[in-house]
N, C-alpha and C positions, 0 to 999 in steps of 0.2 A: 532887035537890040540896036539902039542908036550907034552910029559910027564912032562917036566920041567914047562911048562906054566900051565898045570893042577895043579901041586903042588903049584905054586905061587897063583893061584886063590883060591885053597882050604885054604891055610894059611891065605890069606887076608880075606876070608869069616869068618873063625873061629875067627880071631882077631876082626873083625867088630862086630860079634855077642857077643863076650866076652866083648868088650868095652861097649856095650849097655846093656847087661844082667848081668854084674857082680854085686856082692853085694857091697854096699857103706860102706867102712870102715871109722870109725870116731875116731880121736885121741883127747885127752883132750887138752885144751888150756894151754899154759905155761905162759900166761900173762893175765891181766885183760882185759875183753872185754868191751869197752865203747860203749854203744848202742846209736850210733849217725847216722847210715846209711852210714858211709864213708868206712867201711871195710878196715881200714888201719893197723889193728893188724897183726902181723906175723902169728898168727894161721890161719887166712883166706888165707894168701898167700900159706901156706903149705897144707891146707885142700884139700881133693879130691873133685872133682866137679861132681855133678849129672846134666846132661844136655841131649842134643839130645831129647828134648820133642817131643812126637807124638800126633797128633790130636786125640781127642775123637769125636769132632764135628767141621765141617760137614763131614770130610772125615777121617775115623779112620785108614787109611793106609798111610797117608801123613805126612811128617814132619811139624813142626810148622813153620808158616810164620816168627814169631819173636823168636829169640833164648832166652833161659832162663837158667841161671847158678845158681845152689844151692849148698851151702856148710853148713856143720854141725860140731859143736864142743860142748864141755861141760866143766863145772868145778864142784866144790863141791855143788853148789846150783842151777844151771840153765842148761837147754839145749838151745843152741844158734843155730839159723838158719839164714843164710845170703842168699839173693837172688839178682841177677842182671837180670832185665827184659829189654832186648834190644828192641829198637823201631825204625823201619825203616822209620816211617812216623811221626816224632815228631811234624810236623806242625798241625797234626790233634790231638787235645787234647783227653786225656783219658775220658771215660764216668764215671760220678759220680752222684748218686741220691742226695746225701747231704753229710755233714760232721758228721752225727749222727752215733753212734756206732750201732752194730748189724744190719748192712745194708742188703738189699736183695741181695743175691749172684748173681743172674742172671741179676740184674739191674746195675752192677758196674764192671769196670775193677778191677781185684784183683789177688793176689797170695795167695795160700792156702797150709797149711801143714796138712796132714792127719796122725794121730798117732794111732797105735794099739799096746799098750804096752804089752798086754798079748798074742798076736799072735793068738787070736781065730777067727779073721776075722769077728767078729760080733759087738764088742763094741770098742769105742775109743774116740778120741778127735780131734777137728779141730780148727786151728788158722788161721785167715785171716787178710790181710792188703791191703789197696788200694793205688794207687799212691799218694793220698792226705793224707796218714797216718791214715786213719780211720780203727779201729780195729773191729773184730768180732770173737767170739769164740763159740764153741758148743760141744755137746756130740753126738757121732756117735752111732746109735743103728740099729738093724735089718740089719747089714752089710753094709748099705749105707745111711740110713736116718740121718738127722742132726737136733738136737733140739738146735736151736740158743738161747733159753731162758737161757741156762746155763751161769752163770757169774763166773769169777775168775780173780785173779790178774796176770797180765803179762805186759811186756813192749815191745814197738817197736819204730823204728824211720825210716823215709823215706827221701831220698835225690834224687832230680831230676837233670839230666844232659841233654845236648843237644841230646844225642843218646840213653838214657836209664833212667830208674828209679831203685833205689836199696833200699833194706830195711834190717834191722836187727831185729830179734825177740828174746827176752829173755823170755823163758818159765820156771818158777820155777818148780823144781821137786815136790814141795809140791802141785802144782796145778793139777798134773796128778797122776794116780795110776799105780803101776807096782810091779812086784815081787822083793823081796829083792835080791840084787846081780845080777840084770838083765845085760846081755851082748848084748842084741839085742832087737830091736823093729821092727815091720812091719810098713812101712811108704810109702807114696806116696806124690808127690808134684804136684800141679795143677796150671794152670794159665788161668784165664778167660780174654781173649783178646777181649773184647766186641766190640771195635771200628773196629776190623777186623772180628767179628763174628766167633771167634774160641775158643774152649775149648781144652787145651792141657795138657798132663801129662807126668811125668818122666817115669812111667810104663804104657804102652798102655792099655786103657780101651775101649772096643768095643763100637761103637756108640749106640747100643741098650740099654746100661746101664748107670746109673748115674756115673759121673766121681768120685764121692765119694766112689764107691764100693770097700770095703776092700778086696774082693776076688782077686783083681789084684795088691794089694800092694806088695812091695818087702822088703827083709831083709836089715836093716841097723845095722851093727855090731860096737860095741864100743870096743876099744882096751883094756879097763880094765872095770871091773864091775862098774855099776853106783852106786853112793853113796846112802846110806840109807837116805831117805828124812827126817827122824826123826819125832817128833811130829808135827802134823798139826792141829792147833786150831785157829779158827778165830771167832771173836765176832763182830756182827754188831748191835749196839744199835740204837734206833731211838727215837725221840720226835716229837709230832705232836700237832697241834691245829686246831680245826674245828668249824666253825660258820655256822649254817644253819637257814633258815627262811622258814617255811611252811606257805604260804599266804592263802591257802584255796580257795574254789570256789567263784568267784565274784557274789555278789548279793544274796547269800544264808545265810548270817548272820553268817558264821563260823568265828571263831577267829583265826588269824594266830598264830603260835607257833614258837618262836625263842629259839634256844638252842646254848650253847657254851660248847665244850668238849675238854679237853686236854688229850693227850695220851702219854704213854711211854711203850716201850717194846724192845725186841731184838730178833735177830736171832743168832744162833751159828752153826759153822761147826767144827766138831771134827773128826779127822782121827783116828779111832780106830786101824786100821792097815794101811799099805800103800795101801791096796785095799778095805777097808771097811770104810764107812763114816757115821757119825751120824749127822743129821741136826735137830736143835731144833728151835722152834719159840714160844715166849711167848707174849700174847696179841698183835698179829700181826695187822698191819694197812695196808689195801689195797686201800687207798684213791687215790693213785697215778696211779692206773691201768686205762688204757685207756677205754673209753666207747665202748660198742659193736657197730659194724656197723649194723644199723637196715636194715631189708628187709621187703618187702611186703609179708604177709603170706596169700596165697590162698589155702593152703593145709588143710587137715582134721586133721593134726597131729602137735605135738609140734615141734618148730624149735630147732635145735641143735646149741647152741652157744659154741665155744671152751673155755676152761679154760684159764684165763689170769693171775691168781694170781701166783706170782713167786714161792711160797713155794710148790705149787702142780704140777707145770709143769717141775721141774727138775726131772731127772730120769723117764720121762714119759713112757719109754718103759717097765719099771718094774711095773708100777701102772695103766696106763691109756689106753693101747692099746690092751686089750683083747676083744675077740668077734669081731663084725663088727661095722662099723661106726654108723649104725642105731640100734645096739644091744650091748650096753656096760654093762658088769656086775658091773662096778664101774665107776661112773661119779662124779668127785670131786666137780663140781659146785652145787651138792645137799647139800654140807656141808655149813652151815651158812644160809640156807634158811628155814624159819619157817612160820607157820600160826599164825597170831595174832587172837586168838579166840574171843577177845572183839570187833574186827572190821571186822573180816572175810577177812582181807587183808594179802597177802603174804609179809613178811618183811625180812630184813637181821637181823640175830642173831649173836652177836659177837662171835668170835672164841677165846677161852681162851688160848689154847696152841696147839702145834702140834709137833710131833716127827717122824722122818723118818730115818730108818737105811737101807742102801743099799750098795751093792758092791759085790766083789768076795770072795768066800771061796775056795781056792785052784784053780786048773787050769780049772775045768769044772763046778763048782757050782757058782750060784749067788743067793743072798737072798735080800728080801725087806720087810720091816715092817713099816707100817704107822699107826699112832694113833693121833686123834684129839678130842678135847672136846669143845662143844659150851655151851653158857651160859644158865642158867635157869632164866626165867622172870615170876614169878607167877602173877604179876599184869596184864600181857598180855596173860596169859594162855599158855606160851611157855615153854615146858619141855626141859632141856638140853639133848643133844644127844652126845653119844660117838661113833666115827667111827673108825674101825680098818680094815686094809687090810694087809694080809700076803701073800708073794709070795716066792716060792722056785723054782729055774730053773736049769736044767741040760743040758749041751751041749752034743748032741749025733750025731752020724753019720756025723762027720765033722763039718758043720756049722749050723746044725739044733738044735732046743732046745725043751724040754718038760717042761712045767710049771704046778705047782699046785697052786691054788689061794684060799684064804678064805677072805670073807668080812662079817663084823658084824656091824650093827647099833643097839645100845642099848640105850633106854631112861634112863635118870638119874633124880632122884628127887621124889617128892611126888604127882605130878599132876596125874590125872586119866590115862593118856596114857603113863606115865613114864616107865612102865614095858614092853611096847611093844618093839619087836625087829624084825629085818630082818637079816637073815643069808644066806650066799651063799657060796657054794663050787664048784670048777670047775677044769677041766684039759684042757690044750691046748698044741697042738703040732705045732710048726712052722717049715716049711720045707724051707731050702735054700741049693741048691747044690753048689759044689765048683766053678762051672763056671757061677753061677747066672742064668742058663737057666731055672731051675724049682724053683718055690717058692710057698708058700701058707700056709694054716693053717687048722686045724680041732680042734673043741672045744666042750666041754659039760659042762653046768652049771646047778645047781639045787638050788632052793631057798626055805627057810623055814621061816615062819612068825608066830608071835603071835600077837594078837590084843589088848594087854594091858588090862586096867581096872582090874588089879589084876589077870588076866588069863594068865599064862605063857605057857599054852598048845599050841602046834602047831595047827594052824587053819586047820580045816578039808578040806578047799578048796585046801590045799597043797597036798592032796593025789591024785590029778588028774591033770596032765598037768602043774606041777610047775617047768618045766625044759625047756631048750633050747639047741640046738646043731646046728652046721653048718660046712660047708667045703668050702674052696676056694683053687683052684689050678690054677697056672699061668705058661704058657710057653712063653719064650721070646727069640727070635732069631733076627738076623739082619733085616729080612724083615717081620717076622710074629710074632704076639702076640695073644695068645689065653688065655681065662680065663673061668673057670666054678665056679659058686657059688651056693650053695643051703643052706637053712636055715629053721629050725623049731623053733617055739615059742609056748609053751603051753598056754592054756587059763588062767591058774592061775600063770603064771610066772610074779609075781608082784614085780618089782624092782624099782618102781618109786621114792622111797626114798633113794636109794643107787646107782642106775644105770640109764641107758637110754635105753628105747625101745619104738618105735613109736606106736606099737599096739601088741595085743596078739592073739593067736589062729589061726596061719596060717602056711602054707608051702610056700616057695619061691624058685624059680629056675631062674638063670640068666647066660646064656652063652654069651660071647663076643668074637669078632674077629677083628683084625686090620692088614692090609697089608701096608707096607711102601716101596716105590720104591725110591732109591737114584739115583740122576743123576749128578755124579761128573763133567761131562764136560759142564753142562749147566751154563751159566753166570747169569741166573735169578732165577732158582729154585734149591733148595737143595733136597727136597723130596716131595712126594705126595702119596696119597693112600686112599682107602676106609676103613670104619669101620662100624660095626653094632653090635647091642645088642638086646636081647629080654628078657623080664621079665614076669614070670608067678607067680601070687600069688593066692592061694586058701585057703578056710577055711579047718578046720580039717575034716569036713564031705564031702569034695570034691567039694564044690561050687567055681567056678572061680570068683574072685573078681577084679582082675587086670590083664591086659595083655598090655605090652608096647613093641612096635617094633620101633626101630630107625635105620636109615641107613644114612650115610653121607660120604662126600669126603673132605679131608683136604689137604692144600698146604702150604709148608714152603718156603719162598723166601730167597735169599742170603742177602737181606738187613734187615733181622730179621722180616719182615712182615709175618704174617700167618693168614690164614682164612679157612673157610669151610662152606659148605651148606649141608642140609639134609632134610629128610622126616620122619615124625612120624605118627604112627597109633596106637591109644590106645583104650582100653576098660576098663571101670570102672563100677563096680556094687556097688551101695550104700546099705550097710547093716544097715545104720541108716540115718535119715534125715540130709540134709546138705544144707547150704546156700552157693552157689558158690562165692558170693562176700565176705563171711566171715564178715558180717556187720549187723547181726540181721535182715536180710531180710527174705522173704518168702523162706522156705526150700523146696528143692526137696524131694519127697517122698522116703522113703526107699523101697527096693525091686525092684529097677529099674536099668537097665544097660544102659550105654551110649557108643556108638562107635564114635570116633572122629579121625580126621586126619588133617595134616597141614605141614608147613615147618618151619625149624629153621636154624640159621646160626650164625657165629661169625667172627670178624675181629679185629686183633691187628696190629696197624701200627708200623713202624720202631722205635724200642725202643731206638735207638741211637740219634734220633732227640730231640731237645729241646721241641718241641710240639708233644705229642703223644696222641693216643686215643685207647680205647678198646670198642668194640660194640658187643653185642649179643642179640638175641631175637628170638621170634617165633610168628607165626600167624596161626590161623585156629580154628578148633573145640575146644569147652570147655564146657563139660557137655551138656546141651540142647541149648547152644548158641555158641558164638565165643569170642575170646579174641586176642588182639594184645599186646604182651608184649615186651618191649624194655628196655635194661639195657645198660648204657653207662658211660664211665669215660673219661674226657678230662683233660690232665695234661700239665702244662708248667713248665719246669725245668730251674731255673736260677742257674746252677751249678757253684761251688759245694755247694752253700749256701742253697739249698732247692728247694721247688716246691709249686705251687698252683694248686689245682685240684678241679673238680666238678664231683661228682657221682650222677647219676640220674637213677630212675627206674619208668617206666610208664606202666600202665596196663589199657586197654580199654575193659571192659567186657560188652558184648552186649547179653542180654537174652530176650527171648520172653515174652510178657505180660502173666500173671500178675507178673512175677518175676522181681526183681529189677536189673537194669543195674548199672554199676559203673565205674568211672574213678579214678584210684589211682595214685598219684604222690608222689614220695619220692625223695627229692633233698638234697645233702650233700656236700656243699663246704668245702674245707679243706686247711689250710695253714701249711706247714712244713718249719720252718725257723731254720737254724743252724748258729749261729753267729760265732762259732768256734767248735773245736772238743770236747769242754767241755760244751757249752751252747746251749740248744735246746728249741725251742718254737713251740708248736703245738696247732692249734685251729680248731675245727670241729663244724659245724652247720648241724643238721639233721632236715629237715622239712618233716613230714609224715602225710598226710591227712587221712590215714587209721586209725591211732591211735589218730588223732586230737592232735598232740603234736609237738612242736618245741624244740629241744635240742641244747644248747650251751655248749661246753666243751673246755676250754682252759687250757693248761698246760705248765709251764715253768720248765725246768730241768737244774740244774747246777751241773755237775760232777766235783766238786772242788778237788777231790782226787780219786785215783783208786777205783772203785766200791763204791764210797761214794757220796751221792747226796743230794741236796736241791731241793724239789718240791714245787711249788706253783700252786694249782689247783683251778679253779673256774668253777662251773657248774650251769646251770639254765634251767628250763623247763618252756615253755610258752604255753598259749592257742593260737592256730593259728588264723590268721586274726587280732585280736586286739593286739596280742603279750603281753597280760596281764600275768604277772609272776605267775606261780603255786608255785614254790619253788626254792630255790637257796642255794648254799653252797660254802664256801671258806675254803680251807684246805692248811696248811703249814706243810711240813714234812721234817725233817732233819735226815740223817743216816750217819754213819761212819763205815768203815771196819778196825778193829784192828786185826793184826796178833799177837797172844799171844806167 
């Protein structure tokens, strides 16, 4: 090749790389941006364009099928983002689950902005919009996870054209946190082109990682320092009215009790600094929270239900994600749950107030402080409880963090157990390498308790085994994923009133491995590969109580269908008597081990179709008998206005005589209807023959102003068969967001 041609090729290559890898420079707007989706302002015509999106999935080395152009500008109050999403196939409409806010990312076509204002590649914000103008926002934590429960005020507008849809986003600087005088953010832009089954991004994210991974974000530079956002104070008062009717058991002579209660309270959000926020709640009302999805419980342990109350799920990475999923040092659902000593029934206890301070202190430090107080009810023998959790976190070694935590539950009042307390201290190190290849955590927690009744001494039980520790290490590459987990829980690690742990006094080891083979040239299959895991659990004196071995093979198709089949081989040693039907039947004797095996599988149909289905189940050995378990959900989407679905779970337990066999059926039809982007109606029915209960929950939500809602909620529980009502309640709640 001639030298001149070599030189031309070199210059062309450098220019191409520079064009795609250059920093995006942003100039302020010199005119008012009207958020209408039209992009007619001169600032948009002059703004530099972020484009040439690269696929994250299914082929992370290929360009996007549909082009996407992004522009950014700002003024004294807002960061503006404009996007043009071109569409080569406009006759095929975009996929939308509904018009409801906070949509499921992977179930909708959408455009996403990822913001990392501090450049730590760990924490940030995300803002999303669909072709139908539906909004979603969230907080980024752990470098790639999104907590979509976070709410804040911002605006957007979408316009559709024959060959594209385009949007404008106006994000108030008061809604995000950044250093005073910032001149740059780390950012990435992503597009979920679901109808073509592609995920694409401005800066390439390898297929093995979430497209939200901040480790691959790039610098966006502002031509002048961003304005100081100034005081950020929001007040969200509410009023509510609740009518309830407890009808009692039929035929037992009990008198129904009808009550009416009015409520008033407020939430407040106060920006102490641009990066430190104080959240307050006084007399909060959680009546608008959706009911938990019931499941059939065939285990020997408590079921973990996630937190749904808004006050507790914001900033969850600072307060809720320590330890492992089955071993949490702090579990906020314990707050507001008490034993009515007059009836022996677990009841809800009102929360009087809550305060949460969280955010950044300098470049490398984060802090969190949570305090709540529940009510004292002497007539029911319920002592008030004060819960405190404190966290201090330091960023180390790039993207890793080390955290110290402290949890305290302290009884308040004059009841016998009012002086009882539970206190926990712990350390946790979270590993995240710059390229996301290695991740994991190691933690140690220790608990201290007193038993109340005037005795504030630490219980002697706490001198032996009142701690827990664990390690998780993950390796992720394009084709191979490896994981190692081990865990120790002491016999006297009693955190049931502040945290969550399924059982105590054990060691646990769990290695996992998965291979993924990508087949870019195949028109039917995207990827396939085997996976396996094995779990060992033993008592502290070395007795094996559980061994679980699973091996399977999964396939992902280009039409978004995915499925897999596998084989399981388990061993369980019963250290106490257990009824396998969990229904007060004859118990299997303790001191006996059971070897079982069987098959399992799952299938998810094409999520782009209006009619979709998910199916999973297993069949084979179950203790001294057999079980066939099947879980399915069928959904029909009448887009974009919502969907109707039916969830079902069936278990057919067959045990030898004299043990009891059982057939459990849980059915849950659900209607999600969105009349507009402001008016939503959800109705769920859950029929569960294991708990002998039928639940009806229907909720109407009108978002009449940004982050301001009117809720009308009706819930009723019935006896199955006769459908005689057990209890019912009607709640009306109105809230409004004021910016002070």
